[in-house]
C-alpha positions as CSV (number, residue, x, y, z in Angstrom):
1,M,0.3,0.0,-0.3
2,T,1.3,3.4,-1.4
3,L,1.5,6.3,1.3
4,P,-0.3,9.7,0.7
5,V,1.0,12.7,0.0
6,L,-0.6,15.0,2.1
7,K,1.8,17.2,3.5
8,S,2.7,21.0,3.3
9,A,4.2,21.5,0.2
10,S,6.9,24.7,-0.8
11,L,4.5,26.8,-3.3
12,V,6.5,26.3,-5.9
13,S,6.4,23.1,-5.8
14,V,2.4,23.0,-6.1
15,I,1.7,25.5,-8.1
16,L,4.5,25.2,-11.5
17,L,4.6,27.1,-13.9
18,A,2.8,25.1,-16.9
19,A,5.3,23.7,-19.7
20,T,4.8,26.7,-22.7
21,A,7.1,26.4,-25.8
22,C,10.5,28.7,-25.6
23,A,9.1,32.3,-27.9
24,Q,10.6,35.6,-27.6
25,P,8.7,38.1,-26.1
26,S,6.4,40.7,-27.9
27,S,7.3,44.5,-28.2
28,A,4.3,44.3,-25.9
29,D,4.7,41.9,-23.7
30,A,8.3,43.3,-23.1
31,K,7.0,46.8,-22.1
32,S,3.7,45.6,-19.7
33,N,7.4,43.5,-17.8
34,D,9.2,46.9,-18.0
35,L,5.9,48.9,-16.5
36,T,5.5,45.4,-14.4
37,Q,9.6,45.8,-12.8
38,S,9.4,50.2,-12.7
39,S,5.7,49.3,-10.5
40,Q,7.5,47.4,-8.5
41,H,10.2,49.2,-7.7
42,S,8.2,52.5,-7.4
43,Q,6.5,50.9,-4.7
44,T,9.0,49.1,-2.9
45,V,10.5,52.7,-2.4
46,E,7.3,54.4,-1.4
47,A,7.9,56.3,2.2
48,V,5.0,54.6,4.6
49,S,4.4,57.2,6.8
50,A,6.0,57.8,10.2
51,T,2.7,57.4,12.2
52,V,2.5,53.7,10.5
53,D,6.0,52.2,10.9
54,K,6.2,53.7,14.4
55,Q,2.2,52.3,15.3
56,L,3.3,48.7,13.4
57,R,7.0,48.8,14.9
58,Q,5.5,49.1,18.8
59,V,2.6,46.5,17.6
60,L,5.1,43.7,16.5
61,T,7.6,44.3,19.4
62,Q,4.5,44.3,22.0
63,A,3.8,41.3,20.3
64,G,7.2,39.6,21.2
65,I,8.9,40.0,17.8
66,K,12.4,40.4,19.2
67,T,14.5,40.5,15.7
68,Q,15.5,43.7,14.0
69,I,12.9,45.3,11.4
70,T,15.0,46.8,8.2
71,S,12.0,48.5,7.1
72,I,8.3,49.1,6.8
73,V,7.0,49.7,3.5
74,P,3.6,48.5,1.5
75,S,3.0,45.3,0.7
76,N,2.1,43.6,-2.8
77,L,-0.9,42.3,-0.8
78,P,-3.6,45.0,-0.6
79,N,-3.9,46.9,2.3
80,M,-1.3,45.6,4.2
81,Y,2.2,46.7,4.5
82,Q,5.4,44.7,3.9
83,V,7.8,44.4,7.5
84,N,11.9,43.2,6.5
85,L,13.3,41.7,9.5
86,A,16.6,40.9,9.4
87,G,18.0,37.0,8.1
88,Q,14.0,36.2,8.4
89,L,10.9,35.6,5.8
90,P,9.2,39.0,6.0
91,L,6.3,40.0,7.0
92,H,2.5,41.5,5.6
93,I,0.8,43.5,8.1
94,T,-2.6,45.3,8.3
95,E,-2.2,49.1,9.0
96,D,-4.2,48.3,12.1
97,G,-1.9,45.5,13.1
98,R,-4.7,43.0,13.5
99,Y,-3.4,40.5,10.6
100,V,-0.3,39.2,10.2
101,I,1.6,36.8,7.1
102,Q,5.0,35.7,6.6
103,G,6.8,35.1,3.8
104,E,7.8,35.4,0.5
105,L,5.4,37.2,-2.2
106,Q,6.0,35.2,-5.4
107,K,4.7,37.1,-8.8
108,N,2.6,35.9,-11.0
109,P,4.5,35.1,-13.9
110,S,0.8,34.5,-16.2
111,K,0.0,37.5,-18.6
112,R,-2.1,39.8,-17.3
113,V,-5.3,40.0,-18.7
114,V,-7.7,41.4,-16.6
115,T,-6.0,45.2,-15.5
116,K,-8.8,46.5,-13.6
117,T,-8.9,46.1,-10.1
118,P,-11.4,44.6,-8.5
119,A,-14.1,45.3,-5.8
120,R,-12.8,45.1,-2.2
121,S,-14.4,42.1,0.0
122,T,-16.6,43.3,3.0
123,S,-16.7,42.1,6.2
124,A,-20.0,40.5,5.4
125,Q,-18.3,38.2,3.1
126,V,-15.4,36.5,5.2
127,G,-15.3,32.7,4.5
128,K,-17.6,32.7,1.5
129,P,-16.1,32.0,-2.0
130,V,-15.5,34.4,-4.2
131,S,-17.9,35.9,-6.9
132,A,-17.7,34.4,-10.6
133,S,-16.9,37.3,-11.8
134,V,-13.5,37.8,-9.4
135,K,-12.9,34.1,-10.3
136,S,-12.9,34.4,-13.9
137,D,-11.3,37.4,-13.2
138,M,-8.7,35.9,-11.4
139,L,-8.5,32.8,-13.4
140,A,-7.8,35.2,-16.7
141,N,-4.9,36.2,-14.8
142,M,-3.3,32.8,-13.5
143,A,-3.1,31.0,-17.7
144,A,0.8,30.1,-16.8
145,L,-0.8,27.9,-13.8
146,K,-1.4,24.1,-14.1
147,N,-2.8,23.3,-11.5
148,M,-5.2,26.3,-11.5
149,S,-9.1,25.9,-13.0
150,A,-12.5,26.8,-12.8
151,K,-12.4,24.0,-9.7
152,T,-10.0,25.5,-7.4
153,P,-11.8,27.1,-4.4
154,F,-11.0,30.9,-3.3
155,F,-12.5,32.9,-0.1
156,Y,-12.5,36.2,0.4
157,T,-10.3,36.5,4.0
158,A,-10.4,39.2,6.7
159,V,-8.1,41.6,4.4
160,P,-10.5,43.1,2.1
161,G,-8.0,42.6,-1.3
162,V,-6.1,38.9,0.0
163,I,-7.7,36.1,-1.5
164,W,-7.4,32.3,0.1
165,G,-7.1,29.6,-2.3
166,A,-5.8,26.1,-2.0
167,T,-5.5,23.6,-4.6
168,L,-7.5,20.7,-5.3
169,E,-4.7,18.8,-3.4
170,G,-6.0,20.7,-0.2
171,V,-3.1,22.7,-0.5
172,P,-3.4,26.4,0.6
173,F,-1.9,29.2,-0.5
174,L,-2.7,33.1,-0.4
175,L,-2.9,35.5,-2.7
176,S,-4.1,39.3,-3.7
177,D,-6.9,39.4,-5.7
178,D,-6.1,40.9,-9.0
179,A,-3.7,36.9,-8.9
180,Q,-0.7,39.1,-9.3
181,Y,0.9,37.8,-6.1
182,I,1.4,34.2,-4.1
183,T,2.1,33.6,-1.0
184,D,2.1,29.8,1.0
185,G,2.3,32.5,4.3
186,E,-1.3,32.0,5.9
187,I,-3.2,35.0,8.1
188,S,-2.5,35.1,11.7
189,V,-4.2,37.7,14.7
190,I,-2.7,40.3,16.7
191,E,-5.2,40.7,20.0
192,N,-4.6,41.9,22.6
193,G,-0.7,42.6,21.5
194,Q,-0.1,39.3,21.6
195,F,-0.4,36.1,18.5
196,I,-3.5,34.6,19.0
197,G,-2.5,31.7,16.2
198,L,-3.9,31.6,12.7
199,D,-7.9,33.7,11.7
200,E,-10.0,30.8,13.4
201,A,-12.9,32.6,12.6
202,F,-11.9,32.7,9.2
203,E,-11.4,29.2,9.0
204,A,-14.6,28.2,10.8
205,L,-16.5,30.2,8.5
206,K,-14.6,29.1,5.2
207,N,-15.9,25.4,6.6
208,Q,-18.8,26.6,6.8
209,S,-18.5,27.7,3.1
210,V,-17.0,24.4,2.0
211,F,-20.4,22.3,3.7
212,A,-23.0,23.8,2.4
213,T,-21.7,22.7,-1.2
214,L,-21.9,19.5,-0.8
215,D,-23.6,17.0,-2.5
216,K,-25.8,16.0,0.6
217,S,-27.3,13.0,-1.1
218,Q,-23.3,11.3,-1.3
219,L,-21.9,12.4,2.0
220,I,-22.1,8.6,4.4
221,T,-24.7,9.7,7.0
222,Y,-25.0,7.9,10.5
223,P,-28.2,10.1,12.0
224,A,-28.4,10.3,16.0
225,T,-29.8,7.7,18.1
226,S,-30.7,9.9,20.7
227,K,-31.5,13.7,20.8
228,E,-29.2,15.5,18.3
229,R,-26.6,18.1,20.0
230,A,-23.9,17.7,18.0
231,V,-23.1,17.5,13.6
232,I,-19.6,17.1,12.3
233,Y,-18.5,16.2,9.7
234,V,-15.3,13.3,9.1
235,A,-13.2,13.4,5.9
236,D,-12.7,9.5,5.3
237,D,-10.1,6.9,3.8
238,V,-10.9,3.6,3.9
239,N,-7.0,2.5,4.4
240,C,-6.5,5.2,7.2
241,P,-5.6,3.0,10.3
242,Y,-6.9,6.2,11.9
243,C,-10.1,6.5,10.1
244,R,-11.2,3.3,10.9
245,R,-10.9,3.9,14.7
246,L,-12.4,6.3,14.7
247,H,-15.3,4.3,12.4
248,Q,-15.5,2.4,16.0
249,Q,-16.8,5.0,18.1
250,I,-19.6,6.1,15.9
251,P,-22.0,4.0,17.4
252,M,-21.2,5.6,20.6
253,L,-21.2,9.0,19.1
254,N,-24.2,8.1,17.9
255,T,-26.4,7.1,21.4
256,K,-24.4,10.7,22.8
257,G,-26.6,12.8,20.5
258,V,-24.0,12.8,17.8
259,T,-25.0,13.0,14.0
260,V,-21.8,11.8,11.8
261,N,-21.4,13.1,8.2
262,V,-18.5,11.0,6.8
263,I,-16.9,12.3,3.1
264,G,-15.8,10.6,1.2
265,Y,-11.8,11.5,0.7
266,P,-9.7,9.3,-0.6
267,I,-5.7,10.1,-0.6
268,Y,-4.6,6.3,-0.5
269,E,-3.5,5.2,-4.0
270,A,-5.8,1.9,-3.9
271,S,-8.4,3.8,-2.4
272,P,-10.6,5.8,-5.1
273,A,-11.7,3.2,-7.0
274,Q,-12.2,0.9,-3.7
275,M,-14.4,3.9,-2.7
276,R,-16.1,4.4,-5.9
277,G,-16.4,0.6,-5.0
278,I,-18.7,1.5,-1.6
279,W,-20.5,4.6,-3.0
280,C,-21.6,2.9,-6.1
281,Q,-23.9,0.9,-4.1
282,A,-27.4,1.3,-5.1
283,D,-29.6,3.3,-2.3
284,E,-28.2,5.2,1.2
285,S,-28.2,1.7,3.9
286,S,-26.6,-0.5,1.8
287,R,-24.0,2.1,1.1
288,R,-23.7,2.9,4.6
289,K,-23.2,-1.2,4.8
290,A,-20.4,-1.4,2.5
291,F,-18.9,1.7,3.9
292,D,-19.2,-0.5,7.3
293,K,-17.5,-3.7,6.0
294,A,-14.8,-1.7,4.7
295,M,-13.9,0.2,8.3
296,L,-14.5,-2.6,10.5
297,A,-13.0,-5.6,8.3
298,G,-11.3,-3.9,5.6
299,Q,-13.4,-5.6,2.6
300,M,-14.4,-3.8,0.1
301,T,-17.4,-3.9,-2.2
302,P,-16.6,-3.9,-5.8
303,A,-18.9,-1.3,-8.0
304,P,-21.9,-3.4,-9.7
305,A,-21.3,-3.4,-13.8
306,S,-23.7,-1.0,-13.6
307,C,-22.5,1.5,-12.4
308,N,-20.6,3.9,-14.4
309,T,-20.9,7.2,-12.1
310,D,-17.7,8.9,-9.7
311,H,-19.7,9.8,-7.0
312,I,-16.8,10.8,-4.6
313,T,-14.2,12.9,-6.8
314,P,-17.2,16.0,-6.8
315,N,-17.5,16.3,-3.1
316,R,-13.4,15.4,-2.9
317,E,-13.0,18.3,-4.8
318,K,-15.7,20.9,-3.1
319,A,-13.7,19.3,0.6
320,A,-10.0,20.8,-1.3
321,G,-11.8,23.7,0.5
322,L,-11.4,22.4,3.9
323,A,-7.5,22.1,2.9
324,V,-7.3,18.5,4.5
325,M,-3.2,17.4,5.4
326,A,-4.7,14.3,7.4
327,T,-7.1,12.3,7.5
328,P,-9.5,11.8,9.9
329,A,-10.4,15.1,9.6
330,I,-13.2,16.1,12.1
331,Y,-15.1,19.2,11.8
332,R,-18.2,20.8,13.8
333,E,-20.9,21.4,12.3
334,D,-20.0,25.6,12.8
335,G,-16.3,24.6,10.3
336,V,-13.9,24.1,13.7
337,L,-11.5,21.5,13.3
338,Y,-10.8,19.2,15.7
339,Q,-7.1,19.5,16.3
340,A,-6.9,16.2,19.0
341,S,-6.9,13.1,19.6
342,F,-10.2,11.5,19.5
343,E,-9.8,8.7,21.7
344,S,-8.8,11.9,24.5
345,P,-11.7,13.0,26.9
346,E,-11.6,16.1,25.4
347,F,-13.4,14.9,22.1
348,L,-16.7,14.7,23.3
349,E,-15.8,18.4,25.7
350,F,-15.6,19.6,21.9
351,L,-18.6,18.5,20.8
352,G,-20.3,19.9,24.0
353,V,-21.6,15.8,24.7
354,E,-20.9,13.9,27.9
């Protein structure tokens, strides 16, 4: 059995440039490149007001940044400033000092087709998928990036003009809403003068948006057998040992009022075909029985000869927005990811059940 590759990867290795023929740039392209470089240079040397410079230095020092800040300049990410650090990757921070990203920005090498500035998002849009028009314009500006397609999930973040995206393999990245700059950094939050970690409010809202897009008829659901007190979504693979251990706990969870929705999320090499066989079963009951047989006894049910439909991939692709890095990935209905052992007492506390 071949283990999956579901781990953090460099952005360069994930969003590779599409192969292109060797071609000389046109004079128009050369002029565009000159303008881009000139624009980047002018932005780099643009002065930041003394007030903003002082304020951001104070915020970062209070939050525990001890590395020397060599300069603060406007970032190529909208509504952010770039804080250059001695010997470390730069930070990108909002003027109010609340949202921070650490990472180098990579210039998108694609030809910029759409040049208009997108309408910036509002607080009400945080965690929502970007609009169809914004997505279309972004993809038009990403033609050289081979892993970008209409299926790629993009969501508005709490920083207007900064978009969260993920490859269909679930590897997250951030980019400007004109798709000109990309980074594999993530948005962290400074609150009450301290770094408190990733922007969990955004993550929860984004995950709720993902759940809303899933085809409910293609989830395998284990309903609560007492008064429902919690609903969870689990990204599962039939060959994942920990998924199988969690599956053994489903009857106990059901009796405690927990409804379990299973998202078919194959990551092992053999799993897509095996899980297709399970999802090809005629009805929900037979599908659940086939899944139980796989998870509890390791017995796989082949797909009927009459089943020519792939019921796994559509939800698997929609779930890319969850950025699953390992299975089982367990989420509450409110979008919060559980990040400890499901065999510990904290799991039931997380679910709000005894």
